[in-house]
Backbone atoms as SQL, in Angstrom:
CREATE TABLE atoms (id INTEGER PRIMARY KEY, chain TEXT, resi INTEGER, resn TEXT, atom TEXT, x REAL, y REAL, z REAL);
INSERT INTO atoms VALUES
  (1, 'A', 1, 'MET', 'N', 132.457, -209.320, 277.318),
  (2, 'A', 1, 'MET', 'CA', 133.526, -209.677, 276.408),
  (3, 'A', 1, 'MET', 'C', 133.960, -211.115, 276.744),
  (4, 'A', 2, 'ASP', 'N', 133.976, -211.965, 275.750),
  (5, 'A', 2, 'ASP', 'CA', 134.355, -213.365, 275.909),
  (6, 'A', 2, 'ASP', 'C', 135.837, -213.519, 275.572),
  (7, 'A', 3, 'VAL', 'N', 136.678, -213.715, 276.600),
  (8, 'A', 3, 'VAL', 'CA', 138.134, -213.792, 276.407),
  (9, 'A', 3, 'VAL', 'C', 138.692, -215.014, 277.117),
  (10, 'A', 4, 'GLU', 'N', 139.520, -215.766, 276.415),
  (11, 'A', 4, 'GLU', 'CA', 140.240, -216.896, 277.011),
  (12, 'A', 4, 'GLU', 'C', 141.682, -216.477, 277.250),
  (13, 'A', 5, 'LEU', 'N', 142.238, -216.840, 278.395),
  (14, 'A', 5, 'LEU', 'CA', 143.639, -216.564, 278.688),
  (15, 'A', 5, 'LEU', 'C', 144.445, -217.837, 278.461),
  (16, 'A', 6, 'HIS', 'N', 145.488, -217.721, 277.659),
  (17, 'A', 6, 'HIS', 'CA', 146.387, -218.842, 277.386),
  (18, 'A', 6, 'HIS', 'C', 147.793, -218.462, 277.826),
  (19, 'A', 7, 'GLN', 'N', 148.530, -219.418, 278.363),
  (20, 'A', 7, 'GLN', 'CA', 149.932, -219.206, 278.705),
  (21, 'A', 7, 'GLN', 'C', 150.764, -219.423, 277.452),
  (22, 'A', 8, 'SER', 'N', 151.531, -218.419, 277.068),
  (23, 'A', 8, 'SER', 'CA', 152.366, -218.502, 275.876),
  (24, 'A', 8, 'SER', 'C', 153.673, -219.223, 276.181),
  (25, 'A', 9, 'SER', 'N', 154.165, -219.966, 275.212),
  (26, 'A', 9, 'SER', 'CA', 155.459, -220.634, 275.353),
  (27, 'A', 9, 'SER', 'C', 156.590, -219.778, 274.784),
  (28, 'A', 10, 'ILE', 'N', 156.274, -218.587, 274.281),
  (29, 'A', 10, 'ILE', 'CA', 157.303, -217.691, 273.727),
  (30, 'A', 10, 'ILE', 'C', 158.168, -217.168, 274.875),
  (31, 'A', 11, 'THR', 'N', 159.479, -217.316, 274.744),
  (32, 'A', 11, 'THR', 'CA', 160.394, -216.922, 275.812),
  (33, 'A', 11, 'THR', 'C', 161.175, -215.648, 275.503),
  (34, 'A', 12, 'ASP', 'N', 160.955, -215.032, 274.355),
  (35, 'A', 12, 'ASP', 'CA', 161.632, -213.793, 273.992),
  (36, 'A', 12, 'ASP', 'C', 161.296, -212.727, 275.033),
  (37, 'A', 13, 'SER', 'N', 162.297, -212.081, 275.602),
  (38, 'A', 13, 'SER', 'CA', 162.074, -211.102, 276.668),
  (39, 'A', 13, 'SER', 'C', 161.281, -209.886, 276.185),
  (40, 'A', 14, 'GLY', 'N', 161.262, -209.618, 274.891),
  (41, 'A', 14, 'GLY', 'CA', 160.510, -208.496, 274.354),
  (42, 'A', 14, 'GLY', 'C', 159.033, -208.784, 274.127),
  (43, 'A', 15, 'PHE', 'N', 158.646, -210.048, 274.235),
  (44, 'A', 15, 'PHE', 'CA', 157.250, -210.433, 274.018),
  (45, 'A', 15, 'PHE', 'C', 156.498, -210.405, 275.343),
  (46, 'A', 16, 'VAL', 'N', 155.471, -209.570, 275.426),
  (47, 'A', 16, 'VAL', 'CA', 154.688, -209.500, 276.664),
  (48, 'A', 16, 'VAL', 'C', 153.269, -210.025, 276.490),
  (49, 'A', 17, 'GLY', 'N', 152.881, -210.325, 275.250),
  (50, 'A', 17, 'GLY', 'CA', 151.564, -210.901, 275.046),
  (51, 'A', 17, 'GLY', 'C', 151.004, -210.586, 273.677),
  (52, 'A', 18, 'ALA', 'N', 149.884, -211.245, 273.385),
  (53, 'A', 18, 'ALA', 'CA', 149.183, -211.037, 272.121),
  (54, 'A', 18, 'ALA', 'C', 147.695, -211.232, 272.365),
  (55, 'A', 19, 'LEU', 'N', 146.900, -210.459, 271.662),
  (56, 'A', 19, 'LEU', 'CA', 145.452, -210.579, 271.740),
  (57, 'A', 19, 'LEU', 'C', 144.928, -210.784, 270.334),
  (58, 'A', 20, 'VAL', 'N', 144.164, -211.852, 270.137),
  (59, 'A', 20, 'VAL', 'CA', 143.616, -212.179, 268.822),
  (60, 'A', 20, 'VAL', 'C', 142.099, -212.226, 268.941),
  (61, 'A', 21, 'GLN', 'N', 141.429, -211.462, 268.090),
  (62, 'A', 21, 'GLN', 'CA', 139.975, -211.504, 268.065),
  (63, 'A', 21, 'GLN', 'C', 139.525, -212.503, 267.016),
  (64, 'A', 22, 'ARG', 'N', 138.695, -213.426, 267.427),
  (65, 'A', 22, 'ARG', 'CA', 138.166, -214.442, 266.524),
  (66, 'A', 22, 'ARG', 'C', 137.001, -213.884, 265.721),
  (67, 'A', 23, 'SER', 'N', 136.642, -214.584, 264.652),
  (68, 'A', 23, 'SER', 'CA', 135.554, -214.129, 263.783),
  (69, 'A', 23, 'SER', 'C', 134.201, -214.108, 264.502),
  (70, 'A', 24, 'ASP', 'N', 134.050, -214.903, 265.570),
  (71, 'A', 24, 'ASP', 'CA', 132.786, -214.911, 266.318),
  (72, 'A', 24, 'ASP', 'C', 132.729, -213.808, 267.375),
  (73, 'A', 25, 'GLY', 'N', 133.774, -212.959, 267.439),
  (74, 'A', 25, 'GLY', 'CA', 133.809, -211.857, 268.388),
  (75, 'A', 25, 'GLY', 'C', 134.526, -212.165, 269.681),
  (76, 'A', 26, 'SER', 'N', 134.752, -213.445, 269.977),
  (77, 'A', 26, 'SER', 'CA', 135.507, -213.810, 271.174),
  (78, 'A', 26, 'SER', 'C', 136.988, -213.508, 270.935),
  (79, 'A', 27, 'ALA', 'N', 137.769, -213.571, 271.988),
  (80, 'A', 27, 'ALA', 'CA', 139.188, -213.248, 271.861),
  (81, 'A', 27, 'ALA', 'C', 140.037, -214.216, 272.677),
  (82, 'A', 28, 'VAL', 'N', 141.300, -214.322, 272.274),
  (83, 'A', 28, 'VAL', 'CA', 142.292, -215.118, 273.004),
  (84, 'A', 28, 'VAL', 'C', 143.418, -214.175, 273.401),
  (85, 'A', 29, 'LEU', 'N', 143.700, -214.134, 274.694),
  (86, 'A', 29, 'LEU', 'CA', 144.804, -213.347, 275.227),
  (87, 'A', 29, 'LEU', 'C', 145.900, -214.329, 275.610),
  (88, 'A', 30, 'SER', 'N', 147.039, -214.208, 274.949),
  (89, 'A', 30, 'SER', 'CA', 148.161, -215.108, 275.187),
  (90, 'A', 30, 'SER', 'C', 149.290, -214.318, 275.834),
  (91, 'A', 31, 'MET', 'N', 149.696, -214.770, 277.029),
  (92, 'A', 31, 'MET', 'CA', 150.739, -214.055, 277.765),
  (93, 'A', 31, 'MET', 'C', 151.747, -215.053, 278.322),
  (94, 'A', 32, 'PRO', 'N', 153.035, -214.663, 278.323),
  (95, 'A', 32, 'PRO', 'CA', 154.045, -215.560, 278.870),
  (96, 'A', 32, 'PRO', 'C', 153.979, -215.619, 280.395),
  (97, 'A', 33, 'SER', 'N', 154.326, -216.750, 280.932),
  (98, 'A', 33, 'SER', 'CA', 154.389, -216.882, 282.394),
  (99, 'A', 33, 'SER', 'C', 155.718, -216.313, 282.889),
  (100, 'A', 34, 'GLY', 'N', 155.838, -216.166, 284.183),
  (101, 'A', 34, 'GLY', 'CA', 157.090, -215.709, 284.763),
  (102, 'A', 34, 'GLY', 'C', 157.258, -214.201, 284.784),
  (103, 'A', 35, 'ARG', 'N', 156.222, -213.458, 284.426),
  (104, 'A', 35, 'ARG', 'CA', 156.292, -211.996, 284.455),
  (105, 'A', 35, 'ARG', 'C', 155.700, -211.493, 285.770),
  (106, 'A', 36, 'LEU', 'N', 156.054, -210.286, 286.137),
  (107, 'A', 36, 'LEU', 'CA', 155.480, -209.679, 287.329),
  (108, 'A', 36, 'LEU', 'C', 153.977, -209.504, 287.137),
  (109, 'A', 37, 'GLN', 'N', 153.218, -209.668, 288.198),
  (110, 'A', 37, 'GLN', 'CA', 151.758, -209.536, 288.119),
  (111, 'A', 37, 'GLN', 'C', 151.348, -208.154, 287.627),
  (112, 'A', 38, 'VAL', 'N', 152.043, -207.117, 288.089),
  (113, 'A', 38, 'VAL', 'CA', 151.695, -205.758, 287.666),
  (114, 'A', 38, 'VAL', 'C', 151.920, -205.580, 286.161),
  (115, 'A', 39, 'GLU', 'N', 152.956, -206.210, 285.612),
  (116, 'A', 39, 'GLU', 'CA', 153.209, -206.137, 284.175),
  (117, 'A', 39, 'GLU', 'C', 152.100, -206.855, 283.408),
  (118, 'A', 40, 'ARG', 'N', 151.769, -208.051, 283.842),
  (119, 'A', 40, 'ARG', 'CA', 150.712, -208.815, 283.169),
  (120, 'A', 40, 'ARG', 'C', 149.386, -208.070, 283.224),
  (121, 'A', 41, 'ASP', 'N', 149.058, -207.506, 284.371),
  (122, 'A', 41, 'ASP', 'CA', 147.806, -206.779, 284.542),
  (123, 'A', 41, 'ASP', 'C', 147.757, -205.539, 283.648),
  (124, 'A', 42, 'THR', 'N', 148.848, -204.785, 283.625),
  (125, 'A', 42, 'THR', 'CA', 148.911, -203.563, 282.825),
  (126, 'A', 42, 'THR', 'C', 148.755, -203.858, 281.337),
  (127, 'A', 43, 'ILE', 'N', 149.491, -204.854, 280.857),
  (128, 'A', 43, 'ILE', 'CA', 149.440, -205.202, 279.433),
  (129, 'A', 43, 'ILE', 'C', 148.075, -205.775, 279.061),
  (130, 'A', 44, 'ALA', 'N', 147.529, -206.653, 279.902),
  (131, 'A', 44, 'ALA', 'CA', 146.215, -207.236, 279.616),
  (132, 'A', 44, 'ALA', 'C', 145.147, -206.157, 279.556),
  (133, 'A', 45, 'ARG', 'N', 145.156, -205.224, 280.503),
  (134, 'A', 45, 'ARG', 'CA', 144.164, -204.139, 280.509),
  (135, 'A', 45, 'ARG', 'C', 144.298, -203.265, 279.263),
  (136, 'A', 46, 'ALA', 'N', 145.533, -202.983, 278.869),
  (137, 'A', 46, 'ALA', 'CA', 145.758, -202.145, 277.679),
  (138, 'A', 46, 'ALA', 'C', 145.249, -202.839, 276.422),
  (139, 'A', 47, 'MET', 'N', 145.549, -204.119, 276.274),
  (140, 'A', 47, 'MET', 'CA', 145.102, -204.855, 275.084),
  (141, 'A', 47, 'MET', 'C', 143.586, -204.981, 275.043),
  (142, 'A', 48, 'LEU', 'N', 142.990, -205.349, 276.171),
  (143, 'A', 48, 'LEU', 'CA', 141.541, -205.509, 276.204),
  (144, 'A', 48, 'LEU', 'C', 140.826, -204.167, 276.046),
  (145, 'A', 49, 'GLY', 'N', 141.395, -203.110, 276.614),
  (146, 'A', 49, 'GLY', 'CA', 140.822, -201.783, 276.446),
  (147, 'A', 49, 'GLY', 'C', 140.836, -201.342, 274.995),
  (148, 'A', 50, 'GLN', 'N', 141.938, -201.620, 274.309),
  (149, 'A', 50, 'GLN', 'CA', 142.029, -201.266, 272.896),
  (150, 'A', 50, 'GLN', 'C', 140.990, -202.039, 272.082),
  (151, 'A', 51, 'LEU', 'N', 140.835, -203.310, 272.384),
  (152, 'A', 51, 'LEU', 'CA', 139.852, -204.132, 271.675),
  (153, 'A', 51, 'LEU', 'C', 138.432, -203.613, 271.909),
  (154, 'A', 52, 'ALA', 'N', 138.148, -203.173, 273.126),
  (155, 'A', 52, 'ALA', 'CA', 136.814, -202.678, 273.471),
  (156, 'A', 52, 'ALA', 'C', 136.576, -201.232, 273.029),
  (157, 'A', 53, 'GLY', 'N', 137.642, -200.573, 272.547),
  (158, 'A', 53, 'GLY', 'CA', 137.502, -199.194, 272.101),
  (159, 'A', 53, 'GLY', 'C', 137.480, -198.189, 273.230),
  (160, 'A', 54, 'VAL', 'N', 138.041, -198.570, 274.376),
  (161, 'A', 54, 'VAL', 'CA', 138.096, -197.682, 275.533),
  (162, 'A', 54, 'VAL', 'C', 139.341, -196.809, 275.421),
  (163, 'A', 55, 'PRO', 'N', 139.179, -195.479, 275.487),
  (164, 'A', 55, 'PRO', 'CA', 140.362, -194.609, 275.418),
  (165, 'A', 55, 'PRO', 'C', 141.187, -194.733, 276.693),
  (166, 'A', 56, 'LEU', 'N', 142.425, -195.112, 276.541),
  (167, 'A', 56, 'LEU', 'CA', 143.333, -195.291, 277.670),
  (168, 'A', 56, 'LEU', 'C', 144.573, -194.439, 277.463),
  (169, 'A', 57, 'GLY', 'N', 145.261, -194.148, 278.536),
  (170, 'A', 57, 'GLY', 'CA', 146.512, -193.408, 278.439),
  (171, 'A', 57, 'GLY', 'C', 147.607, -194.262, 277.818),
  (172, 'A', 58, 'GLU', 'N', 148.728, -193.627, 277.560),
  (173, 'A', 58, 'GLU', 'CA', 149.878, -194.325, 276.988),
  (174, 'A', 58, 'GLU', 'C', 150.462, -195.310, 278.000),
  (175, 'A', 59, 'LEU', 'N', 150.997, -196.402, 277.485),
  (176, 'A', 59, 'LEU', 'CA', 151.715, -197.348, 278.328),
  (177, 'A', 59, 'LEU', 'C', 153.074, -196.760, 278.696),
  (178, 'A', 60, 'PRO', 'N', 153.596, -197.133, 279.858),
  (179, 'A', 60, 'PRO', 'CA', 154.933, -196.648, 280.222),
  (180, 'A', 60, 'PRO', 'C', 155.993, -197.296, 279.332),
  (181, 'A', 61, 'ASP', 'N', 157.126, -196.609, 279.173),
  (182, 'A', 61, 'ASP', 'CA', 158.252, -197.210, 278.441),
  (183, 'A', 61, 'ASP', 'C', 158.683, -198.465, 279.167),
  (184, 'A', 62, 'PRO', 'N', 159.041, -199.500, 278.508),
  (185, 'A', 62, 'PRO', 'CA', 159.292, -199.679, 277.090),
  (186, 'A', 62, 'PRO', 'C', 158.107, -200.300, 276.343),
  (187, 'A', 63, 'TYR', 'N', 156.913, -200.286, 276.901),
  (188, 'A', 63, 'TYR', 'CA', 155.779, -201.010, 276.325),
  (189, 'A', 63, 'TYR', 'C', 155.093, -200.217, 275.228),
  (190, 'A', 64, 'ARG', 'N', 154.686, -200.941, 274.180),
  (191, 'A', 64, 'ARG', 'CA', 153.925, -200.370, 273.071),
  (192, 'A', 64, 'ARG', 'C', 152.994, -201.459, 272.539),
  (193, 'A', 65, 'LEU', 'N', 151.775, -201.065, 272.183),
  (194, 'A', 65, 'LEU', 'CA', 150.864, -201.997, 271.542),
  (195, 'A', 65, 'LEU', 'C', 150.989, -201.821, 270.034),
  (196, 'A', 66, 'THR', 'N', 151.018, -202.925, 269.330),
  (197, 'A', 66, 'THR', 'CA', 151.126, -202.898, 267.878),
  (198, 'A', 66, 'THR', 'C', 150.011, -203.771, 267.297),
  (199, 'A', 67, 'ALA', 'N', 149.215, -203.209, 266.415),
  (200, 'A', 67, 'ALA', 'CA', 148.159, -203.961, 265.738),
  (201, 'A', 67, 'ALA', 'C', 148.699, -204.496, 264.425),
  (202, 'A', 68, 'VAL', 'N', 148.476, -205.764, 264.185),
  (203, 'A', 68, 'VAL', 'CA', 148.900, -206.382, 262.925),
  (204, 'A', 68, 'VAL', 'C', 147.724, -207.052, 262.261);
């Protein structure tokens, strides 16, 4: 899986990241800095797992993945 990690400038406390799949199949994972490593790791794994079609358990509250 070809994924680039970008640091997001979004400072909203409710924003934990975004994953965008490009038309060539590559993806961009954008995550804000200043978050706990465990939070970043958990959210990144959940987003990438969803993109890869890997069945994963539910995220802990208050996290939810939303596809748009």
